[in-house]
N, C-alpha and C positions, 0 to 999 in steps of 0.2 A: 804342732811345729810349727814355726812362724814359716809364713808363705816367701819363697825366693825371694819376691820383688822387694818385701824387708827389708831382707837379710843382706840383700846388694846395696839398696838405698842406705844400710846402718856403714856397712864398709867403704863404702862411696865417702858419706862425712867422717867419719874417721881417717882415709888415707888421703882426702884431699880438703879437708874443710878449713876455715880458713878464720881465725878470728881476730880480729883487730881490736886495740885497747879505747873504746868512748871515749868521750869525754866527762867524765866527771867529780864533780866538787860538790864534797856532803859537809863543808864546812860550819860548824857550828852545831852539827847534829852527830846521833848515835847510832850505832850500829851492833848487835849482837851476831854472833855465828857459832853456831853450835858444833861440835865437834872438829874444831878448828886447831886442836894441836897437833894432828897429824896430817891436815888436811893439806887445801891447794895455795896457802902463803899469798893471797894477794892484797891483806888488809891496807897494806901502805898506798897501795893504786888508789881506793877510797877515798882518801882525801878528806876523812871525817876528821872530826874532833875528838872522837869517844869512841871505842870500841872495845868489846868485852867477847873473848873467847871461853866461850862456854864448851869444858868437857872435862872426862870422866877422872885422867889422870893431869891433876894439878902441878905437878913437879915438869911435868912435860910440857905443858902450857906455859908455863913462866921460862922453860929454855926458847921456845918458840917466840917468845916475845923478846927474849934478850937477841936471839936471832934476826928476827925481823929491824929490829933498832940497831943492830950492828950495822945491818947490810943496808938499810935506808936512809938511817941519821932522820928519820920521822918522828922522835922525842919532839923536834922543835916544836910541833902543831898539835900530834897527836897522844890521846892519853889512850894507853892500851892496857886492859885488866884482864885479870882470868879468873874467871867463878866455876866453882865447880857442877858439874852438871853429867849425871851417871845414866844412861837411859836405859839401863837393865833394870831401872828402880822406879816404881811411882813416888815411892817414899822424896828421891832425889829430884824429880822431875816438878811436884809439886811444892817444894823449900824453892826449888832455883824461881818458881812461877811467882812465889811471895818475894820472893827476895826483888826480882823484878819491879814487881809492885812497890815496893816500899822505896828501894835502892835508886830507883830512875825518876825523873819530873819528866823525860821525852823518850820515845822510842821512834826512829825515825825508820828501822829497816830490819827484821828478821829474818836470817839465812838458815833455814833448817837444813845442815850440809852435813852432819852428823849420820854416818850408817856405819855398817858391819857387813861381813862376809866371813863366811866358817863353812868347815869342811864336816863337822860331827855334831850329832843332834844333842842340842842344849835347849833348856827350859830356863824364863826370866818368868817373875809372876804369874807364873805356870800356864805360860804361853813358850809355843817354840821361841826358839829365843830371837831367830831372823826377824819374825812378825814383832817380837816385844819391841826392840829396839829399834827397825827402820817403820814400823807402822804405829801401832800402839802411843808408843812415847814422843816418836816423832807429831805425832799430831795433838798429843794432851799439850805439848808446851808447846807447840806453835797457835792453839786455838788459846792458851792462857795469857798470852800476849796481845791477843786483838783487842781488848778494852784497851790497852796502854798506845797501840798504834792508833786509833780512831779516837783517843783523846790529844795525841798529839796532831792528827792530822785538825781535827777542831782549835785546840788551843793555838796551834803555830799557824794556822791557813796552809799546811802545806799536804803535799802529796805522802802516803809514807806506804811501802811495800813488804808483804810477806812471801818470801820465795823458798819453795822447796826444790830440794834437791830429787829431779828423777834419776832417771837412765835408758839409755837408747838399748840397753838388755831388756827391756818391760815387754818388748815384743817377743822371748822368749820365754816369760812364764805360761808353764803351764795350767792353762785355764780351767783344763778339763779337772784339776784337783776342788776347784770351788763349788762342785755338784754335790760335791758330799755336805756340805753347809747351807743348802738354797731349803729345807724343808724348813714347815715352820715349827720353833721351838727348839731347832737344832743352834748352836751359835758356832758362826762359822770361822770364828779363830779357834776353838775348841777344836771342833772336825780339822781343821788345818794342822794342828798339833799335835794329832795323833799320830804315833811313830812307827806306826803300819802301814799310813798313809805318805809321811814325807820322804820323796825326793831330794835327798840333801843338798845333791849337784844341781839343780835347778832352783833351790829353794830363795837364791838370793835376787834370781831374774824374779821369781814369784812375788815376792816380798815389794819391788820395785813397781811391778804393775798394781797390786793395790795400794801404793802408793799415790799412781797416778790417777786411778782412778773414785780415791778418794779424796784426791783433790778437787775432782771436778764435784765431787758432792757437796763439797765446802764450800765452793764456789757458787755452787748453786744457792747455797742459801744463805751466803752473802749476798746475794743480787735480791734475794726476795724479801732480807730481812726491812722491813717498812722501815722500824725505830731506829736504825744507822742508815738512813736511805743516801742522807749528803754528808756521811763522811767518806773520805778519798784513802782508802786500802785498796792499792792494788796486789790481787794475789796471782802469782807466777810461776811453774814449774818447769826447771831447767835440765838437760843432760850437758853434764862436764867433759863426757867423752872417757876413753881408755886412759887413765893418766896415772902418773907416776906416783901414787901414793901411796898410804898405809893402809888404804882401807882393806886390803888381803891381808894384812898381816896376821889373821888367823888359819889362812888357805896355802897351802903349798904349794908350787906352779912348776909344770912338769918343762921339757925343754921345748915342745912346743908353742908353748903360752908363752916362753922367754922370747925365741926369734920371733914369732907374730909382735910381740909389742916393740923388739926392736925394728920391725917393720913398719907398722901402724901406730905406735905408742906416742901417746903427748906426754911433752912433761906436765906438771904440776901449774907451773904458772901457764900455760896456755890455756887449760883445763877452767884455769879462774876467772879466765876472763867473761867468761858466759854468766857468771854474779853481775859483773859490771855491768854487761847489756841489761840483765833484767831489771838493775836500779836506774838505768839511765834510757830504756826504753819509754819508763811511763805507762799511762793510760792505756795506750793500744796495746800492751801486752798480757791485759788483766784476763785472767782464765786461759792463758794461752802457753804451749808446751813451746821453751826455747829450746834450740839446736845449731850450734855453728854457728851462732850470733843473729839466729832467725829464727820466726818464728815456723814452727813444723806441724804435720798433722802425726796422731801418735798411731797405733798398730790398728788395725783391722776389725780386730776384738773389741777392743776401747770405742770403737766408733758403733760397735755395732746393738740393734736391737738386747742380744741376749748379754754383751756385755754391759748394757745397762739396768737390766733387769739385776743382775749379779753384783753391779754396783748399788744400788739402793740397797739390796738386803746386807751389804759388807757394812755401807756406813752404819745403818740402823744397829747392827752387831757393835761395831767400834765402838760409837756412842754410848749404847748402853752399857757396855764395861765402862768406858770410861765413867759413868756417874756411879757404879758402885766405887770408884777409889775418888773421885772428884767430882761431885756433881754442879758445884758452881761453875766449871769448868765444861763438863758435859752442856750443863744450858744453854751454853756459848752457843752451841752446834745445833742447837736444834729449834 
């Protein structure tokens, strides 16, 4: 159970947090946003020249593009595209990565926004589905774009950004579930996918906690990578708040949840501003957690010695799993 102090801090941020729209001009630059067809709708405010919306349902993505163009008239300066990406399929993730490498001559920002929340036990790629989509494929797609982010930084002498979608809900992740995967020779993702151990009600929070921890492992690897020490790639993780998106389309909501959202919920547009901050803040946000427009501390567990020990094992097992289907991607994270 999250400490009361962390819960109160989360509620105060959700109820009273203010997110301004920072000045951001990405003219001539290319941005990829995953999960964009049912997400946060901030694309026009990026003022980029090319934005790729990567989503599972291409038809919905194309409808989202048309809505953006109709509402903003941004087609005068922005090229919006929809690419297929199904994070429940490793084949789709790898095909998407190859398409990026071949089809893009530059990549200035990759926003790993895609995610899912359901209330039934499901499996994808032999892993519980929250873990497959929100953790494994999230990192596999993001790590696959690192060479292009580095190349863009070098070729165009610019700073590039890799942003992960974390969550304030990571404080509720039941970290005691990780104990089953800590023994040597036991794969943590396999242990967490055991249906007899899976508390599906808290599985979204657990998956987001894993995203936060794996993010920090990736940052440590990037910081220690002497070969690419001069590349200007910024990694950060953000909390878009409790927003009116379709993230929970697979989860029924009760009256209490609807009333709470009416009192404290944010519009998708407000939540999307944190991504603008992530791109505008630059180097000082590297390795940081951004929420309500500024750098925040994560849960006590994430910052604890126990959390760091679990984090290291979690990352090792994640990279080993990636190596089985995409050794060239796993190599970028080792």
